[in-house]
Structures are given as C-alpha cells and as structure tokens.
C-alpha positions as CSV (number, residue, x, y, z in Angstrom):
1,M,-25.0,24.4,-19.3
2,E,-24.6,27.9,-17.9
3,M,-27.6,29.8,-16.2
4,N,-30.7,30.0,-18.4
5,A,-31.4,34.0,-17.6
6,M,-28.5,36.2,-18.6
7,E,-29.6,39.0,-15.9
8,E,-28.9,36.2,-13.2
9,T,-24.9,36.3,-14.1
10,E,-24.7,40.1,-13.7
11,K,-25.0,40.1,-9.7
12,P,-25.9,37.9,-6.6
13,R,-29.3,37.9,-5.5
14,V,-28.7,37.5,-2.0
15,D,-26.7,40.0,0.2
16,D,-23.4,39.1,1.3
17,H,-23.8,39.9,5.2
18,E,-22.7,37.8,7.9
19,G,-26.1,36.0,8.4
20,S,-25.8,34.4,4.9
21,N,-22.4,33.0,5.0
22,T,-22.0,29.2,5.2
23,K,-19.2,26.6,5.7
24,L,-18.6,25.9,2.2
25,Q,-18.1,29.5,1.1
26,H,-15.1,29.8,3.5
27,L,-13.4,26.9,1.9
28,P,-10.3,27.6,-0.4
29,D,-10.8,28.9,-3.8
30,H,-9.6,25.4,-5.3
31,L,-12.0,23.3,-3.3
32,I,-15.1,25.3,-4.0
33,H,-14.1,24.9,-7.8
34,H,-13.8,21.1,-7.2
35,V,-17.3,21.3,-6.0
36,M,-18.3,23.1,-9.0
37,H,-16.6,20.6,-11.2
38,L,-18.6,17.9,-9.8
39,L,-21.9,19.9,-10.6
40,L,-23.9,20.2,-13.7
41,S,-22.6,23.6,-15.2
42,K,-26.2,25.2,-14.9
43,D,-26.2,24.0,-11.2
44,A,-22.9,25.6,-10.6
45,T,-24.1,28.8,-12.2
46,Q,-27.1,28.9,-9.7
47,L,-24.8,28.4,-6.8
48,S,-23.3,31.8,-7.7
49,V,-26.4,33.5,-7.0
50,L,-26.4,32.5,-3.1
51,S,-23.7,35.4,-2.2
52,K,-21.1,37.7,-3.6
53,D,-18.5,35.1,-2.6
54,F,-19.8,32.4,-4.4
55,Y,-20.5,34.9,-7.3
56,S,-16.8,35.5,-7.1
57,H,-15.8,31.9,-7.2
58,W,-18.1,31.4,-10.2
59,L,-16.3,34.1,-12.1
60,S,-12.9,32.5,-11.4
61,F,-14.2,29.2,-12.0
62,P,-11.8,27.7,-14.9
63,V,-14.3,25.8,-16.9
64,L,-16.7,27.0,-19.6
65,D,-19.6,24.8,-20.8
66,F,-21.8,25.6,-23.4
67,N,-24.4,22.7,-24.2
68,Y,-27.3,23.5,-26.0
69,D,-28.9,20.1,-24.4
70,F,-28.9,21.7,-20.9
71,F,-29.8,25.3,-22.2
72,Q,-33.4,26.3,-21.6
73,P,-33.9,29.8,-22.7
74,K,-37.3,31.4,-22.1
75,D,-38.1,31.6,-25.7
76,N,-36.6,28.3,-26.6
77,S,-34.5,30.2,-29.6
78,D,-31.0,29.7,-30.8
79,E,-30.4,33.5,-30.8
80,A,-30.9,33.5,-27.0
81,F,-28.3,30.5,-27.0
82,F,-25.6,32.2,-29.1
83,T,-25.9,35.5,-27.7
84,Y,-25.8,34.1,-24.1
85,I,-22.3,32.5,-24.9
86,Q,-20.9,36.0,-26.0
87,R,-22.3,37.6,-23.1
88,I,-20.7,34.9,-20.8
89,V,-17.2,35.1,-22.6
90,E,-17.4,38.9,-22.1
91,L,-18.3,38.4,-18.3
92,R,-16.2,35.7,-17.1
93,G,-13.3,36.3,-19.6
94,P,-11.1,38.6,-18.0
95,H,-11.3,36.3,-15.0
96,I,-10.2,33.2,-16.2
97,K,-8.1,34.4,-19.1
98,D,-4.9,32.7,-17.7
99,T,-6.5,30.0,-15.6
100,L,-8.9,28.3,-18.1
101,Q,-8.6,24.7,-17.9
102,K,-11.5,23.4,-20.2
103,L,-14.0,24.6,-22.8
104,N,-17.2,22.6,-24.3
105,F,-19.3,23.6,-26.9
106,T,-21.9,21.3,-27.9
107,Y,-24.6,21.9,-30.5
108,H,-26.7,19.6,-32.4
109,R,-29.6,21.1,-34.1
110,D,-30.8,22.5,-37.6
111,I,-29.4,26.1,-37.9
112,K,-32.0,28.4,-39.2
113,S,-31.2,31.2,-41.6
114,T,-31.6,33.8,-38.9
115,S,-29.1,32.2,-36.7
116,L,-26.2,31.6,-39.2
117,H,-24.7,34.8,-38.5
118,L,-25.0,34.4,-34.6
119,Y,-23.8,31.0,-34.7
120,R,-20.6,32.3,-36.8
121,T,-20.0,35.1,-34.3
122,A,-20.5,32.9,-31.4
123,L,-18.1,30.4,-32.3
124,D,-15.7,33.2,-33.6
125,A,-15.8,34.8,-30.2
126,L,-14.9,31.4,-28.3
127,M,-12.0,31.0,-30.8
128,D,-10.7,34.4,-30.0
129,F,-10.9,33.9,-26.4
130,T,-9.0,30.4,-26.3
131,M,-6.3,31.8,-28.6
132,E,-5.8,34.7,-25.7
133,S,-6.0,32.2,-22.8
134,N,-3.8,29.3,-21.9
135,I,-6.4,26.6,-22.0
136,K,-5.6,23.2,-21.7
137,E,-8.7,21.1,-22.9
138,I,-11.0,22.2,-25.7
139,T,-14.2,20.1,-26.9
140,F,-16.0,21.0,-30.1
141,D,-19.2,18.9,-30.8
142,L,-21.0,20.8,-33.9
143,R,-22.9,18.0,-35.6
144,T,-25.2,20.9,-37.0
145,T,-27.1,21.1,-40.3
146,V,-28.7,23.8,-42.4
147,P,-31.8,23.4,-44.1
148,Y,-31.4,23.6,-48.1
149,R,-33.8,26.5,-48.6
150,F,-31.5,28.7,-46.4
151,I,-28.4,28.5,-48.2
152,P,-27.6,31.6,-50.2
153,Q,-27.4,31.4,-53.7
154,G,-24.1,30.7,-55.0
155,K,-22.4,30.4,-51.6
156,S,-21.2,27.5,-49.5
157,I,-22.9,26.3,-46.7
158,I,-19.6,25.0,-45.1
159,N,-18.2,28.7,-45.5
160,K,-21.2,30.1,-43.6
161,I,-20.6,27.5,-40.6
162,V,-16.8,27.2,-39.8
163,S,-13.8,29.4,-40.8
164,Y,-10.8,27.4,-40.8
165,D,-8.4,30.4,-40.3
166,K,-9.7,30.6,-36.6
167,F,-8.5,27.1,-35.8
168,V,-4.9,27.3,-37.2
169,P,-3.5,29.0,-34.1
170,L,-5.2,26.6,-32.1
171,F,-3.5,23.8,-33.9
172,S,0.0,25.0,-32.6
173,S,-1.1,25.9,-28.9
174,M,1.8,25.7,-26.3
175,F,-0.7,24.8,-23.8
176,L,-3.3,22.7,-25.2
177,T,-3.4,18.8,-23.9
178,V,-6.8,17.6,-25.1
179,L,-8.4,18.5,-28.4
180,K,-11.6,17.0,-29.4
181,L,-13.3,18.2,-32.8
182,T,-16.5,16.8,-34.0
183,G,-18.5,17.7,-36.8
184,L,-16.6,20.6,-38.3
185,R,-16.8,21.2,-41.8
186,F,-14.4,23.3,-43.9
187,S,-14.2,24.7,-47.3
188,P,-12.1,24.7,-49.4
189,I,-10.1,21.7,-48.6
190,V,-7.3,22.1,-45.9
191,D,-4.2,20.4,-44.9
192,A,-3.9,20.5,-41.1
193,F,-0.6,20.5,-39.1
194,I,-1.0,19.8,-35.5
195,T,1.9,20.7,-33.6
196,C,0.8,21.4,-29.9
197,P,3.9,20.2,-27.7
198,M,1.9,19.3,-24.8
199,L,-0.8,17.8,-26.6
200,Q,-1.9,14.0,-25.2
201,E,-5.4,13.3,-26.4
202,L,-6.7,14.1,-29.8
203,L,-10.4,13.3,-31.3
204,I,-11.2,14.1,-34.9
205,N,-14.8,12.7,-35.7
206,S,-17.3,13.3,-38.5
207,C,-15.2,16.4,-39.8
208,E,-15.4,17.3,-43.5
209,G,-12.7,19.4,-45.4
210,F,-9.5,17.8,-44.4
211,H,-7.4,16.3,-47.1
212,T,-4.2,15.7,-44.9
213,I,-3.9,15.8,-41.2
214,V,-0.3,15.8,-39.9
215,V,0.1,15.3,-36.1
216,S,3.6,15.9,-34.6
217,S,3.7,16.3,-30.7
218,P,6.2,14.8,-28.6
219,S,3.6,14.3,-25.6
220,I,0.6,12.7,-27.9
221,K,-0.6,9.4,-26.3
222,Q,-4.2,9.0,-27.6
223,V,-5.6,9.6,-31.1
224,E,-8.9,9.0,-32.6
225,V,-10.0,9.7,-36.0
226,K,-13.3,8.7,-37.5
227,F,-15.7,9.1,-40.4
228,C,-13.8,12.0,-42.0
229,V,-15.0,12.5,-45.6
230,G,-12.5,13.6,-47.8
231,L,-9.3,12.6,-45.5
232,R,-6.6,11.1,-47.8
233,V,-3.3,11.3,-45.6
234,F,-3.2,11.1,-41.8
235,Q,0.2,10.9,-40.2
236,V,1.3,10.7,-36.6
237,E,4.7,11.5,-35.0
238,G,5.2,10.8,-31.6
239,E,7.3,8.3,-29.7
240,K,4.7,7.9,-26.5
241,L,1.5,7.1,-28.6
242,E,-0.3,4.5,-26.5
243,S,-3.7,4.2,-28.5
244,F,-4.6,4.7,-31.9
245,I,-8.1,4.3,-33.4
246,F,-8.8,4.9,-36.9
247,E,-12.1,4.2,-38.9
248,G,-12.6,5.5,-42.6
249,I,-15.6,5.2,-44.8
250,R,-16.9,2.3,-46.6
251,S,-20.6,2.2,-47.7
252,Y,-22.2,-1.1,-47.7
253,N,-21.1,-2.8,-50.9
254,T,-19.0,0.0,-52.2
255,V,-15.4,0.9,-52.3
256,L,-13.4,2.0,-49.6
257,Q,-12.5,5.8,-49.3
258,P,-8.8,6.0,-49.9
259,C,-6.4,7.4,-47.0
260,D,-2.8,6.7,-46.5
261,V,-2.5,6.2,-42.6
262,D,1.3,6.6,-41.5
263,L,1.9,5.6,-37.7
264,P,5.4,5.4,-35.9
265,V,6.6,1.9,-34.6
266,C,7.2,2.8,-31.3
267,D,7.3,0.5,-28.2
268,S,4.6,2.6,-26.1
269,L,1.6,1.5,-28.7
270,R,-0.8,-0.9,-26.6
271,Y,-3.9,-0.3,-28.2
272,L,-4.5,-0.2,-32.1
273,H,-7.8,-0.2,-34.0
274,L,-7.9,0.2,-37.8
275,S,-11.5,0.0,-39.6
276,K,-12.2,0.5,-43.4
277,V,-8.6,1.3,-44.3
278,K,-6.1,-0.3,-46.3
279,V,-3.5,-2.2,-44.3
280,L,-0.3,-3.8,-45.7
281,T,1.0,-6.9,-44.3
282,D,4.6,-5.8,-43.8
283,Y,3.1,-3.1,-41.4
284,L,1.0,-5.8,-39.3
285,N,4.2,-7.9,-39.0
286,E,6.3,-5.0,-37.5
287,V,4.0,-3.2,-35.4
288,I,4.4,-3.2,-31.8
289,T,0.9,-3.6,-30.0
290,E,-0.6,-5.6,-27.5
291,F,-4.3,-5.1,-28.8
292,L,-5.0,-4.9,-32.5
293,Y,-8.4,-4.7,-34.2
294,L,-8.9,-4.9,-38.1
295,G,-12.5,-4.1,-39.1
296,R,-13.4,-4.4,-42.8
297,C,-10.2,-3.4,-44.0
298,D,-8.6,-3.9,-47.3
299,L,-6.0,-6.9,-46.6
300,S,-3.9,-9.2,-48.7
301,V,-6.0,-12.2,-50.3
302,N,-3.7,-14.6,-48.6
303,L,-2.4,-12.9,-45.2
304,Q,0.1,-14.4,-42.9
305,I,0.9,-12.6,-39.5
306,Y,4.3,-13.1,-37.9
307,N,4.2,-10.9,-35.0
308,P,5.3,-11.9,-31.3
309,H,3.9,-8.7,-29.7
310,I,0.1,-9.2,-30.3
311,K,-1.6,-10.5,-27.4
312,V,-5.3,-9.6,-28.5
313,L,-6.5,-9.8,-32.2
314,E,-10.0,-9.1,-33.3
315,M,-10.7,-9.2,-37.0
316,E,-14.1,-8.5,-38.8
317,C,-13.1,-9.2,-42.5
318,N,-14.5,-8.0,-45.9
319,N,-14.9,-10.5,-48.8
320,Q,-11.4,-10.4,-50.0
321,L,-9.8,-12.5,-47.6
322,E,-9.3,-16.2,-48.5
323,N,-6.8,-17.6,-46.3
324,L,-5.6,-16.4,-42.8
325,V,-2.4,-17.8,-41.0
326,L,-1.5,-16.6,-37.5
327,N,2.0,-17.2,-36.3
328,T,1.7,-15.0,-33.1
329,P,3.2,-17.1,-30.4
330,N,2.2,-14.9,-27.8
331,L,-1.6,-14.3,-28.9
332,E,-4.2,-14.9,-25.8
333,S,-7.2,-13.8,-27.5
334,F,-8.6,-14.1,-31.1
335,K,-12.2,-12.9,-32.2
336,F,-12.8,-13.7,-36.0
337,T,-15.9,-12.7,-38.1
338,A,-15.8,-13.7,-41.4
339,S,-17.5,-12.4,-44.5
340,E,-21.0,-14.0,-45.2
341,R,-20.1,-13.9,-49.0
342,K,-16.6,-15.4,-48.8
343,A,-15.1,-18.8,-47.4
344,C,-11.7,-18.0,-45.2
345,T,-9.6,-20.7,-44.0
346,L,-7.9,-20.5,-40.9
347,N,-4.7,-21.8,-39.3
348,I,-4.0,-20.8,-35.9
349,L,-2.3,-24.0,-34.6
350,A,1.0,-21.7,-33.9
351,C,-0.8,-19.7,-31.4
352,L,0.0,-22.1,-28.5
353,A,-0.7,-19.4,-25.6
354,L,-4.3,-18.9,-27.1
355,R,-6.8,-18.9,-24.2
356,I,-9.9,-17.4,-25.9
357,L,-11.3,-18.1,-29.3
358,K,-14.4,-16.7,-30.5
359,L,-15.7,-17.6,-34.5
360,R,-18.7,-16.1,-36.3
361,D,-19.7,-17.0,-39.7
362,V,-16.7,-19.2,-40.4
363,T,-18.1,-21.6,-43.1
364,T,-14.8,-23.6,-43.2
365,I,-14.9,-24.5,-39.5
366,T,-15.7,-28.4,-39.6
367,D,-15.8,-31.0,-36.6
368,E,-12.0,-32.1,-37.4
369,W,-10.9,-28.5,-37.5
370,L,-12.3,-27.9,-34.3
371,K,-11.0,-31.2,-32.6
372,S,-7.5,-30.6,-33.8
373,V,-7.4,-27.0,-32.6
374,L,-8.3,-28.1,-29.0
375,L,-6.1,-30.9,-29.0
376,R,-3.3,-28.7,-30.0
377,L,-3.8,-25.4,-28.1
378,L,-3.5,-26.8,-24.6
379,C,-4.2,-23.1,-22.9
380,L,-7.7,-22.7,-24.5
381,E,-10.3,-21.9,-21.9
382,D,-12.9,-20.0,-23.5
383,V,-14.7,-21.0,-27.1
384,E,-17.5,-19.2,-28.4
385,L,-18.9,-20.5,-31.8
386,L,-21.4,-18.3,-33.6
387,T,-23.3,-19.4,-37.0
388,C,-20.7,-21.9,-37.9
389,I,-22.9,-23.6,-40.3
390,M,-20.7,-26.3,-41.1
391,L,-20.3,-28.0,-37.8
392,R,-22.5,-31.4,-37.4
393,Q,-21.0,-33.0,-34.3
394,I,-18.7,-31.8,-31.5
395,I,-16.9,-34.1,-29.2
396,L,-14.4,-32.7,-27.2
397,K,-12.6,-34.0,-24.1
398,T,-10.5,-31.4,-22.0
399,E,-9.7,-30.6,-18.7
400,I,-8.8,-26.7,-19.5
401,L,-11.7,-25.7,-21.0
402,K,-13.8,-23.4,-18.7
403,K,-16.5,-21.7,-21.1
404,F,-18.1,-23.0,-24.2
405,S,-20.8,-21.2,-26.3
406,V,-22.7,-22.4,-29.2
407,Y,-25.1,-19.8,-31.0
408,G,-26.9,-20.5,-34.4
409,C,-25.1,-23.7,-35.4
410,L,-28.5,-24.8,-36.8
411,D,-26.9,-28.3,-38.1
412,L,-25.4,-29.2,-35.1
413,R,-26.6,-32.6,-33.8
414,V,-24.4,-34.0,-31.2
415,L,-22.6,-32.1,-28.5
416,V,-20.4,-34.1,-26.0
417,L,-18.3,-32.2,-23.6
418,E,-16.0,-34.3,-21.2
419,T,-14.9,-31.1,-19.5
420,P,-14.9,-31.6,-15.8
421,N,-13.6,-27.7,-15.1
422,L,-16.2,-26.3,-17.4
423,V,-18.0,-23.7,-15.4
424,E,-20.2,-21.9,-18.1
425,F,-22.3,-23.2,-21.1
426,N,-24.2,-20.9,-23.3
427,Y,-26.7,-22.0,-26.1
428,L,-28.9,-20.6,-28.8
429,G,-30.0,-23.4,-31.4
430,S,-32.1,-26.2,-32.1
431,L,-33.7,-28.4,-29.3
432,G,-33.3,-31.4,-31.3
433,I,-29.7,-32.0,-30.5
434,Y,-28.3,-34.8,-28.1
435,V,-26.3,-33.0,-25.4
436,Q,-24.0,-34.4,-22.9
437,I,-21.7,-32.3,-20.7
438,L,-19.8,-33.9,-17.9
439,S,-19.1,-31.4,-15.2
440,G,-20.4,-31.0,-11.8
441,K,-19.6,-27.1,-11.2
442,C,-21.3,-25.8,-14.6
443,S,-23.5,-22.9,-14.9
444,G,-26.1,-22.8,-18.0
445,N,-27.5,-19.9,-20.2
446,I,-30.0,-21.2,-22.7
447,R,-31.8,-19.0,-25.2
448,L,-35.0,-20.7,-26.1
449,S,-36.4,-19.9,-29.2
450,R,-39.9,-21.2,-30.0
451,N,-40.5,-22.6,-33.7
452,T,-43.8,-24.3,-33.5
453,S,-47.3,-23.5,-32.8
454,D,-47.9,-26.7,-31.3
455,H,-48.0,-26.4,-27.5
456,L,-47.5,-29.8,-26.5
457,L,-44.9,-30.7,-28.9
458,W,-42.9,-27.4,-27.9
459,Y,-42.9,-28.2,-24.2
460,K,-42.2,-31.8,-25.1
461,N,-39.1,-30.8,-27.0
462,M,-38.1,-28.3,-24.5
463,T,-38.3,-31.0,-21.7
464,E,-36.3,-33.5,-23.2
465,F,-33.7,-30.9,-24.2
466,L,-33.4,-29.4,-20.7
467,R,-32.9,-32.9,-19.2
468,S,-29.1,-32.9,-20.1
469,F,-28.5,-29.7,-17.6
470,H,-30.2,-31.3,-14.7
471,H,-26.7,-31.5,-13.0
472,F,-26.0,-27.9,-13.5
473,K,-25.4,-25.6,-10.5
474,D,-27.9,-22.9,-11.8
475,I,-29.4,-22.5,-15.1
476,T,-30.6,-19.3,-16.9
477,F,-33.8,-19.5,-19.4
478,T,-34.0,-16.3,-21.8
479,C,-37.3,-16.3,-23.8
480,S,-38.8,-13.6,-26.1
481,T,-42.0,-13.7,-24.3
482,T,-43.2,-15.1,-21.0
483,E,-45.8,-17.2,-22.7
484,D,-43.4,-19.5,-24.1
485,M,-42.6,-20.7,-20.5
486,I,-46.0,-21.2,-19.6
487,F,-47.7,-24.5,-20.4
488,P,-50.9,-26.3,-19.9
489,R,-51.3,-28.4,-16.5
490,E,-52.1,-31.5,-18.4
491,F,-48.6,-31.4,-19.5
492,V,-47.2,-31.9,-16.1
493,W,-49.8,-34.8,-15.7
494,L,-48.2,-36.7,-18.6
495,N,-45.0,-35.7,-17.6
496,K,-44.1,-36.1,-14.0
497,I,-40.5,-36.3,-13.5
498,P,-39.1,-32.8,-13.8
499,P,-36.1,-32.2,-16.0
500,L,-33.8,-30.3,-13.6
501,Y,-34.3,-31.8,-10.4
502,D,-30.9,-31.0,-8.9
503,V,-30.7,-27.3,-9.9
504,K,-30.8,-24.9,-7.0
505,H,-30.8,-21.6,-8.6
506,I,-32.9,-20.6,-11.7
507,R,-33.1,-17.3,-13.6
508,F,-36.0,-16.4,-16.0
509,Q,-35.5,-13.5,-18.4
510,A,-37.8,-12.2,-20.9
511,G,-39.0,-8.8,-22.5
512,N,-41.6,-8.2,-19.7
513,I,-42.5,-10.2,-16.4
514,P,-46.2,-9.9,-15.9
515,S,-47.4,-8.1,-12.7
516,N,-50.9,-9.7,-12.4
517,E,-52.3,-13.3,-11.9
518,V,-50.1,-14.5,-15.1
519,V,-46.9,-14.5,-12.7
520,I,-48.1,-17.3,-10.7
521,R,-48.6,-19.4,-13.6
522,L,-44.9,-18.6,-14.6
523,V,-43.7,-19.2,-11.4
524,E,-45.8,-22.5,-10.9
525,C,-44.0,-23.8,-14.2
526,L,-40.7,-22.7,-13.6
527,L,-41.0,-24.6,-10.1
528,W,-42.0,-27.6,-12.4
529,F,-38.7,-27.5,-14.3
530,V,-36.9,-27.0,-11.3
531,P,-38.7,-28.7,-8.4
532,K,-36.7,-27.7,-5.4
533,P,-34.7,-24.7,-6.0
534,L,-33.1,-22.2,-3.1
535,I,-33.3,-19.1,-5.6
536,L,-35.6,-18.0,-8.2
537,T,-34.8,-15.0,-10.3
538,L,-37.2,-13.3,-12.5
539,S,-35.6,-10.4,-15.0
540,S,-36.9,-8.3,-17.7
541,N,-35.3,-6.4,-20.6
542,S,-35.9,-3.2,-18.4
543,G,-33.4,-4.2,-16.0
544,K,-35.9,-5.0,-13.2
545,T,-34.8,-8.0,-11.2
546,K,-37.2,-9.9,-8.9
547,T,-35.7,-12.7,-6.4
548,L,-37.4,-15.4,-4.4
549,K,-35.6,-17.3,-2.0
550,F,-36.7,-20.7,-0.4
551,E,-36.4,-22.4,2.7
552,Y,-37.5,-25.8,3.2
553,V,-38.6,-26.0,6.9
554,R,-39.6,-29.6,7.2
555,R,-41.6,-32.3,5.3
556,R,-45.4,-31.9,5.4
557,V,-47.7,-34.6,7.1
558,E,-50.4,-34.1,4.9
559,E,-48.8,-33.4,1.3
560,R,-51.3,-31.0,-0.7
561,G,-51.7,-31.7,-4.4
562,S,-50.5,-35.2,-4.5
563,E,-52.9,-36.2,-7.3
564,E,-51.1,-33.8,-9.6
565,C,-47.5,-33.9,-8.7
566,C,-44.7,-36.2,-7.3
567,S,-46.3,-37.7,-4.4
568,T,-45.4,-41.1,-5.8
569,L,-42.1,-40.3,-7.0
570,H,-38.8,-40.6,-4.7
571,I,-38.0,-36.8,-5.6
572,K,-40.3,-34.5,-4.0
573,C,-41.0,-31.0,-5.2
574,W,-41.4,-27.8,-3.2
575,K,-45.2,-28.7,-2.5
576,H,-44.2,-31.3,-0.1
577,F,-42.5,-29.0,2.3
578,V,-43.6,-26.1,4.8
579,L,-41.8,-23.1,3.2
580,R,-40.6,-19.7,4.2
581,V,-40.2,-17.4,1.2
582,Q,-37.9,-14.4,1.1
583,Y,-38.7,-11.7,-1.5
584,E,-35.9,-9.4,-2.8
585,G,-36.4,-6.4,-5.3
586,F,-40.0,-6.1,-4.7
587,D,-42.3,-3.1,-3.5
588,D,-44.2,-3.8,-0.5
589,E,-47.6,-2.6,-2.4
590,E,-46.5,-4.4,-5.6
591,P,-49.2,-6.5,-7.3
592,M,-46.9,-8.8,-8.4
593,K,-45.7,-9.8,-4.6
594,Q,-49.2,-9.7,-3.5
595,C,-50.0,-12.5,-6.1
596,L,-47.2,-14.3,-5.1
597,E,-47.8,-14.1,-1.3
598,K,-51.3,-15.3,-2.0
599,F,-49.9,-18.3,-4.2
600,F,-47.5,-19.5,-1.4
601,A,-49.4,-18.8,1.7
602,P,-51.1,-22.3,1.8
603,Y,-47.6,-23.8,1.8
604,M,-46.0,-21.5,4.5
605,R,-48.5,-22.9,7.3
606,Y,-47.2,-25.6,9.7
C-alpha cells in the first residue's frame, strides 16, 4: 500500500545535500524501480522520503498499488483511503502517464453509506487515468458489500458501486496485457466484448451482471472465469490459447446455471479445466489438450471419450454418469471421483500408457476388476484407492508398481503385494487386516485411527498390524493425539518382541507434540516399536519438526533395565548400547530438549 499519511508524499523530509547521498540513489532509474518493485508498496513509498532523488524515483515508479489490507489511516476510516487514492493519482499521474505498468486496487470491506460516493469517485478517477495511460496490467479485486439499510429507496445497489461505461474503453485497450477483475457488479445486465490485441491473461472472478462475454484477442494465452452469476454465454477466439479455466455455479443438490462455453480447437491448448458446466461428448473427443479436468459437469449418462491427445484426466462426477469408457491411448494419469449416490462403471483397459490411477468413492471397483486392470496396464506405477467399499481382498503381483495407497476401504481384509520395486505404501483403515508386502526398499505412511477405549486391546491390535512392516526402510505414524501412541509399561512386559525391529527411521506426526515430561513417555514408546533406529522425527501440525539422530558406540558391559526389555532376546534394543544423540530443530533452552537430554543421559556414559 502507498504511504499512510498523505502529507508525507508531497516532499522529502531529508534535504538532498551531498552528505545524504547513498550508493543506491546513484543507480540508474530502472534499477531503483526494480528495487522498489521487490518491496511492499508502503515500503517503497517510505523510501521516497530519504532524499529528493528518491522522491523523484518514487514519482516515476510505474506501479500503483492501492490495497486496503496494507493501508493504515490514522482514523481507520474508508474515507481516508478513497481520498488518498485520488490524491496519489493527481500527484503521480503526470509522471507515469506514458510508463505505467501495473495498477492494483484491492478492497474487501462493507461500504458505509457515507463512503459510497467517495468509493465511486475513487474508482472513476482510477478508470479515467488508466484510459489516458498506456497501462499494461490491471487488477481490480472489489469484493465489497453494502448493508441493506444503506441502500437508497428505489435505487440499485449495483448501480451505486460500479459503472460499466467506465470499463468499455478498457476492454479495447491497445496496450493491456493482463486484466484481472474480481467482485464487480453491473446493472443492468451487459454484454462485454474484450478485443484488446495485446491481452495475454484474463481473469474474471465472482462478477455479476455479465450476460455475454466474448474475448477476441490474437495474443490471449490464459483465461480464467469463475462463479459469475447470470453469465449465459462465454466465447474465446484466439489461436494461442494455452490455459482455460471455467467454473460455473451449482448449489448443492440444485440445477446447474446454464452457460454456453465456446472455445477454439487449437494446437496450443495445454490445460483445460471445466467445472459445473454442460460439456458435449463431441467436444471431449475433438479438443486438443494435455490436461483435462471435469468437475461436476453435466455429461452424457453413458460417456465414451476417444481422444489421443489427453495425457492427464481428472473427473469429479455428479449423479448422472453411469458408464465411462476411456479410449485414450496416451493417457498417463487418471483421477476419478464418483458420486456418492450413483454407481458408475469404468472401462480403462484401452489406456495402455497409464502410469497413475486414483479412484475415490467408486462402488463398482471389485477385487477382480482391480486385478484385471493391473494385469493389463503394464505401465501402472502409482495406484490410490479411497473409500472403494466393495474391495475385500487385494492380491497383486507386479514388478512395475512403485506406490500403492489404500484409504478408508473398510471392508478390505487381505492385502498381499508381491511388488519388489514398491517404494511407498500409504494406509488408513482397519487394523484387523492381513498385510503382506514383499519389497525390501519400501517406506510406509500409516495413519492410525483409534476405535476402542480399551487401552490394551488398542495397543495389541496396533502391534500385530505393524509387524507386517518390520522390513520397511522407514515408517511414519500419524495419530490424532499423542496419547494414541503412549501405552502402559505393563504392555511391554507382555509383548517383549518389538514389531518394527529392522526399521531405521521412524517419524511420528500428531496435532501437538508435548514439550513437558510427556514427551519422554512418547519417545520411550516409539523406541519400543522401533528398538534401534538411526533417526527419530517428531512433527506437529504446526509444521515444527524435531529430529533425534542416534549413534550406537558399543555394547554395554552392564546392561540397564534387563528385567524390563530384551536382555534375553537375540535382538537388542537401544538400552543395551552406549549412545550418542544429536538433536536437530531444538532450541537450546527448550523444555522438550532438556527433558530428552535428562532421559538419555544415563545411556550416554561409557
């Protein structure tokens, strides 16, 4: 944001004498402007008070940034903000009329009745100035509301906020390359024709009052249109279009707002995102794009897509689609989310290049379907199954698979993966499942969800489940709370053989990691699951990560705690060694580190 106090922009506070010169102010104008561009606008403005030279550079700085979030008027009033906009335009306008590059006007507040006129005047001043300049980039983010009691009787609130006439010349600017409009509201309904010949990027988000928008620009590359109430027709004409995003409006469990979207079929399109809009099957077969997203669109009940150009396809279906057949020989990634209220059959056997397959809520996926897919699609490396409730038994044998994820398939009882090249396994579900994974270089991410109040039963089930992963290279536990991983000491006496005796790196993630003595019990329990790790990592949802690295110097002559741990077993735990512990991510005076140092101190003595 520009400077808070208007009087500070009228003249520099430091005299421009020889003693006040700096190396910075002797740089060329374009370099000083580049430095100002890297600063927040308010900081760039504050730089102008250092000397007359800096003041001159600020006047000619080709960026206007008016963001109320960074504006701090002395009286905290909207009036000061709008008045300041007009003052800055009057002050700097003559200096940047021919060189203005960017204009940003961001305002997210309720407009008071006393501010309506000033708001409109400030916006009009900006629009008038942009029409007189050769501006390249414009951003208007005006998600504003007016309390109902402030609306004059018989008047339209929309007319009081934005005048469409001011935007008509903007839509045909000869110099504009980027145009971003958010929250604009016009009345009456208008048809907009955007014909800027240099326009490359267009964003129209949450705007009201457009009936038709036609974009005709030979330079257009990126178009994004979202949540525009009342929009019925959107058309793009341009042979260089690379990315197009359209999101219509569909309230939950209601009909779709109709809108005809007309795009050119051009070789340049790489990214196509369509959401909440009717899409014809013929268009899906003709469009040339590498990435296609279809989100809750109105599609044919029986949809067949024959398109050799699509490489990535993501679909989130409504409750209309019943059958989907993909004949996309170059498809490499397919992500499909079915409707929770409608079963949809999938036929993807023709996608021979498929490497990534992610399925969610697909009730038609069975054990046999999954087996046939993996036997046929020999390039498949990454499989993710989320809440596919018909799965009971997964037995797979493949050398290609590298990543396998199962989340919420609650009826799954057997999971056998003979996958020697598997490097990542992710799981969330029942602990009462038989798991066998034949891979010596795999990492595991296990989300543990406690479903019983019986402590001993919970830890017994968890222990038996985790024994399936003893040969993993490293493993990550994710729990809702730290208490889910802290078990009574008598449980160790009954189960002396730890489940993950070969794992070398263990990570534990929870909502919060305790900083008091509770962390000792947590670490002690984790070191029972993984008795001799090289690395132990603790992570919380706040993003803080603490790491302990262990070095086992030599075996102890006198073993401590032999009556409680593994002194009679062939596999020895960390307590039977002289340790060196390295702490990473801890502050020196941190209580957690002090507790852990005290805990490990007896085992670090020779």
